[in-house]
C-alpha positions in Angstrom: -150.9 -44.0 -170.1 -149.7 -46.7 -167.8 -146.1 -45.7 -168.5 -146.8 -42.2 -167.6 -148.4 -43.3 -164.3 -145.4 -45.5 -163.5 -143.1 -42.7 -164.2 -145.0 -40.3 -162.0 -145.0 -42.8 -159.1 -141.2 -43.4 -159.4 -140.6 -39.6 -159.4 -142.9 -39.2 -156.4 -141.1 -42.0 -154.5 -137.7 -40.5 -155.4 -138.6 -37.1 -154.1 -140.2 -38.6 -151.0 -136.9 -40.4 -150.3 -134.8 -37.4 -150.9 -137.0 -35.3 -148.5 -137.4 -38.1 -145.9 -133.7 -38.9 -145.4 -132.7 -35.4 -144.3 -135.7 -35.1 -142.1 -134.9 -38.4 -140.5 -131.3 -37.4 -140.1 -132.3 -34.1 -138.4 -134.7 -35.8 -136.1 -132.0 -38.3 -135.1 -129.6 -35.5 -134.5 -132.2 -33.6 -132.4 -132.8 -36.7 -130.3 -129.1 -37.4 -129.9 -128.8 -33.9 -128.4 -130.3 -35.2 -125.2 -127.4 -36.1 -122.8 -127.5 -37.6 -119.3 -124.7 -36.6 -117.0 -124.1 -39.0 -114.2 -123.5 -38.0 -110.5 -119.9 -36.9 -109.7 -119.2 -36.3 -113.4 -119.1 -33.2 -115.6 -119.4 -32.5 -119.3 -117.9 -29.5 -121.2 -120.1 -28.0 -124.0 -118.8 -25.7 -126.7 -120.9 -23.6 -128.9 -119.3 -22.9 -132.3 -115.9 -23.9 -131.0 -116.0 -21.7 -127.9 -116.5 -22.7 -124.3 -120.1 -22.3 -123.4 -120.9 -24.1 -120.1 -120.1 -27.0 -117.7 -123.0 -29.5 -117.5 -123.9 -30.7 -114.1 -125.5 -34.0 -113.2 -128.9 -34.6 -114.7 -130.5 -34.2 -118.1 -129.0 -31.7 -120.5 -129.5 -30.8 -124.2 -126.7 -30.2 -126.6 -128.1 -28.2 -129.6 -127.1 -30.1 -132.8 -124.9 -28.4 -135.4 -124.3 -25.5 -133.0 -122.9 -27.2 -129.9 -120.7 -30.1 -129.2 -119.2 -31.7 -126.2 -115.5 -31.3 -125.6 -113.5 -34.5 -125.4 -110.4 -34.9 -123.2 -107.6 -37.3 -123.7 -106.9 -39.7 -120.9 -104.5 -42.5 -120.4 -104.2 -45.1 -117.8 -101.3 -47.5 -117.0 -101.8 -51.0 -116.0 -99.2 -53.7 -115.4 -98.8 -56.8 -117.5 -96.6 -59.9 -117.0 -94.2 -60.7 -119.9 -92.3 -64.0 -120.3 -88.5 -63.6 -120.3 -88.1 -66.7 -122.5 -86.2 -70.0 -122.2 -87.8 -70.8 -118.8 -86.3 -67.7 -117.1 -89.6 -66.6 -115.6 -91.6 -63.4 -116.1 -91.2 -59.7 -115.5 -93.6 -56.9 -115.2 -94.1 -54.2 -117.7 -96.4 -51.2 -117.7 -98.9 -50.8 -120.6 -100.6 -47.6 -121.3 -104.1 -47.4 -122.7 -105.4 -44.1 -124.1 -109.0 -43.1 -124.5 -110.9 -40.0 -125.5 -114.0 -39.2 -123.4 -116.3 -36.2 -122.9 -117.1 -37.1 -119.3 -114.9 -35.8 -116.6 -115.0 -37.9 -113.4 -114.7 -35.9 -110.2 -114.2 -38.9 -107.9 -110.9 -39.7 -106.1 -108.8 -41.8 -108.5 -105.4 -43.4 -108.6 -102.8 -42.6 -111.2 -100.3 -45.4 -111.3 -96.9 -44.7 -113.0 -94.4 -47.2 -114.5 -91.3 -48.1 -112.5 -88.5 -45.8 -113.4 -84.7 -46.1 -112.7 -83.1 -43.3 -110.7 -79.5 -42.6 -109.8 -79.0 -41.6 -106.2 -76.3 -39.1 -104.9 -73.8 -42.0 -104.2 -74.3 -43.2 -107.9 -76.5 -46.2 -107.0 -79.3 -47.1 -109.5 -82.6 -47.9 -107.8 -86.1 -48.6 -109.2 -88.9 -46.5 -107.9 -92.6 -47.2 -108.5 -94.7 -44.1 -107.7 -98.4 -43.5 -107.6 -100.7 -40.5 -106.7 -104.2 -40.2 -105.4 -105.9 -37.3 -107.1 -109.3 -35.6 -107.7 -110.3 -33.4 -110.6 -111.8 -30.2 -109.2 -112.0 -27.8 -112.2 -113.4 -29.4 -115.3 -112.7 -26.3 -117.4 -108.9 -26.3 -116.6 -108.8 -30.1 -117.1 -110.2 -29.7 -120.6 -108.2 -26.6 -121.7 -105.0 -26.2 -119.7 -103.2 -29.3 -121.0 -103.4 -31.4 -124.1 -102.8 -34.7 -122.2 -103.2 -34.3 -118.5 -102.2 -37.8 -117.4 -99.0 -37.7 -119.5 -98.2 -34.2 -118.1 -98.7 -35.3 -114.6 -96.6 -38.5 -115.1 -93.6 -36.5 -116.5 -94.0 -33.9 -113.7 -93.8 -36.7 -111.1 -90.8 -38.4 -112.8 -88.7 -35.2 -113.1 -89.4 -34.1 -109.5 -88.8 -37.5 -108.1 -85.5 -37.7 -109.9 -84.5 -34.4 -108.5 -85.5 -35.4 -104.9 -83.8 -38.8 -104.9 -80.8 -37.5 -106.8 -80.0 -35.3 -103.8 -80.2 -38.3 -101.4 -78.0 -41.3 -100.7 -79.3 -44.8 -101.1 -79.6 -45.4 -97.4 -81.4 -42.2 -96.8 -83.8 -43.0 -99.7 -84.7 -46.4 -98.3 -85.2 -45.0 -94.8 -87.0 -41.6 -95.8 -90.0 -42.8 -97.8 -92.5 -40.5 -95.9 -90.1 -37.6 -96.4 -89.9 -38.3 -100.1 -93.7 -38.6 -100.4 -94.2 -35.3 -98.5 -91.5 -33.4 -100.6 -92.9 -34.7 -103.9 -96.5 -33.7 -103.0 -95.3 -30.3 -102.1 -93.5 -29.8 -105.4 -96.3 -31.0 -107.7 -99.4 -29.8 -105.8 -99.4 -26.2 -107.1 -98.7 -27.1 -110.7 -101.4 -29.8 -110.7 -103.8 -27.4 -109.1 -103.3 -25.0 -111.9 -104.3 -27.9 -114.2 -107.5 -28.5 -112.4 -106.2 -31.5 -110.5 -105.9 -31.8 -106.7 -103.3 -34.1 -105.4 -104.6 -36.0 -102.4 -101.6 -38.1 -101.6 -98.3 -39.3 -103.1 -97.0 -42.8 -102.4 -94.0 -44.8 -103.4 -95.2 -48.4 -103.8 -91.7 -49.9 -104.2 -88.1 -48.8 -103.9 -85.8 -51.5 -105.0 -82.0 -51.4 -105.7 -80.5 -53.2 -108.6 -79.4 -56.9 -108.4 -75.7 -56.3 -107.6 -76.6 -53.7 -105.0 -79.1 -56.0 -103.3 -76.4 -58.7 -103.2 -74.0 -56.3 -101.5 -76.7 -55.2 -99.1 -77.4 -58.8 -98.2 -73.6 -59.4 -97.6 -73.5 -56.2 -95.5 -76.5 -57.4 -93.5 -74.9 -60.9 -92.9 -71.6 -59.1 -91.8 -73.6 -56.8 -89.4 -75.5 -59.7 -87.9 -72.2 -61.6 -87.4 -70.6 -58.6 -85.8 -73.5 -58.2 -83.4 -73.3 -61.9 -82.6 -69.6 -61.6 -81.8 -70.3 -58.5 -79.7 -72.9 -60.3 -77.7 -70.7 -63.4 -77.3 -67.8 -61.2 -76.1 -70.0 -59.4 -73.8 -71.3 -62.6 -72.3 -67.8 -63.9 -71.9 -66.8 -60.6 -70.2 -69.8 -60.8 -67.9 -69.0 -64.4 -67.1 -65.4 -63.6 -66.2 -66.5 -60.6 -64.2 -69.0 -62.6 -62.3 -66.4 -65.4 -61.7 -64.0 -62.8 -60.4 -66.6 -61.3 -58.2 -67.4 -64.7 -56.8 -63.8 -65.5 -56.1 -63.4 -62.1 -54.5 -66.4 -62.7 -52.3 -65.2 -66.2 -51.4 -61.8 -64.9 -50.4 -63.4 -62.2 -48.4 -65.6 -64.7 -46.6 -62.6 -67.0 -46.0 -60.4 -64.2 -44.7 -63.3 -63.0 -42.5 -63.6 -66.5 -41.2 -59.9 -66.9 -40.7 -59.8 -63.5 -39.0 -62.7 -64.6 -36.7 -60.9 -67.9 -36.0 -57.7 -66.2 -35.2 -59.4 -63.8 -32.9 -61.1 -66.7 -31.1 -57.9 -68.6 -30.9 -56.0 -65.6 -29.7 -58.6 -64.8 -27.2 -58.5 -68.4 -26.0 -54.8 -68.4 -25.7 -55.0 -65.1 -23.9 -57.5 -66.4 -21.5 -55.4 -69.5 -21.0 -52.3 -67.5 -20.3 -54.2 -65.3 -18.0 -55.5 -68.4 -16.1 -51.9 -69.9 -16.1 -50.5 -66.6 -15.0 -53.1 -66.4 -12.2 -52.3 -69.9 -11.2 -48.6 -69.2 -11.3 -49.1 -66.1 -9.3 -51.0 -68.0 -6.6 -48.3 -70.8 -6.7 -45.6 -68.2 -6.4 -47.5 -66.7 -3.5 -47.5 -70.1 -1.8 -43.9 -70.8 -2.6 -42.8 -67.3 -1.7 -44.3 -67.8 1.7 -42.4 -71.1 2.0 -39.0 -69.9 0.8 -39.1 -66.7 2.7 -38.7 -68.5 5.9 -35.2 -69.7 4.7 -34.1 -66.3 3.6 -34.7 -66.7 -0.2 -36.9 -64.3 -2.1 -39.5 -65.5 -4.7 -37.5 -63.8 -7.5 -34.4 -65.8 -6.7 -36.5 -69.0 -6.6 -37.9 -68.3 -10.1 -34.4 -67.6 -11.5 -33.2 -70.8 -10.0 -36.1 -72.8 -11.5 -35.3 -71.2 -15.0 -31.7 -72.1 -14.6 -32.6 -75.7 -13.9 -34.9 -75.9 -16.9 -32.3 -74.3 -19.1 -29.7 -76.7 -18.0 -32.1 -79.6 -18.6 -32.7 -78.4 -22.2 -29.0 -78.0 -22.8 -28.3 -81.5 -21.6 -31.1 -83.1 -23.5 -30.2 -81.6 -27.0 -26.4 -81.0 -26.7 -23.9 -83.6 -28.2 -21.3 -82.8 -25.5 -22.1 -83.2 -21.9 -19.8 -80.6 -20.5 -21.7 -77.9 -18.6 -20.2 -74.6 -17.3 -22.2 -73.2 -14.4 -22.4 -69.5 -13.8 -20.8 -67.8 -10.8 -24.1 -67.7 -9.0 -24.6 -71.5 -9.3 -24.3 -71.7 -5.5 -27.9 -70.3 -5.3 -29.0 -73.4 -7.1 -27.2 -75.6 -4.6 -28.6 -73.7 -1.7 -32.1 -73.9 -3.2 -31.6 -77.6 -3.8 -30.3 -78.2 -0.2 -33.2 -76.1 1.1 -35.7 -78.1 -0.9 -34.0 -81.4 0.4 -34.2 -80.2 4.0 -37.8 -79.2 3.6 -38.7 -82.7 2.3 
């Protein structure tokens, strides 16, 4: 009897466990169907494998066994420093982490891409580090248009960036960052919009040529600075000589003007002196003329005689030989001398 009672209790416990486990499982699944969607996020719900609705922020219920949330694949790139080895420092590499999530974040986000080498039109290799600011605007397109949206956008940016920079020279690439950003945004905006993603902005964080190119650019910069310094020095020397020549010219002009003024004053003084002498001689001749006229001699003859005497005196003073030949009219001189003697 006790054995039968123990066997009945065991069977009852066994049946109770068998029935209780599914019930508990079903209750747990029913409770797990309650989902809370945060603000600025969305959740895709499928019913029997087909799209059913987009859950907005708040409390929502996903029917167990009939409905499920749609997961999307998302990857993010973050930099990591790696040692070169043997004390040669570190370099940066981009690591990609991939997650599966059923929440679609509608906030503005950043998609950072790894640095990629690009060949420019003049066959120069440069490393470009792009990034985009984006916002998910259509959760349904995000979930169903692409298998891996982040990877698709990354490859789209890379191919278009290669096409844009490939048509530009290195100097244009370094000087036209805004133009590259604008052109890249224009090329990818429409395609990304079809994928449910709105591109807010495109930025190039870094554009760096390779090592040999950077060394050549530094040499070119040094040569350009040296050339400018030589030009400035030559220009200064030219201005110095020009100003010196202008100073000499002004000095000579001032000297010539002073000399001219001095000559004018001297000439005017000599002219006034000669005028005074001439006036005095005129008065003297007038007095002498009145005196000699009484003896039958004109003033002109008197002056000629005086000049003769002065001339003879000069000849006698500077001549080596003392022989003097008087002109035919020398009797005038004698007459004048006799007249002067008698007047005395």
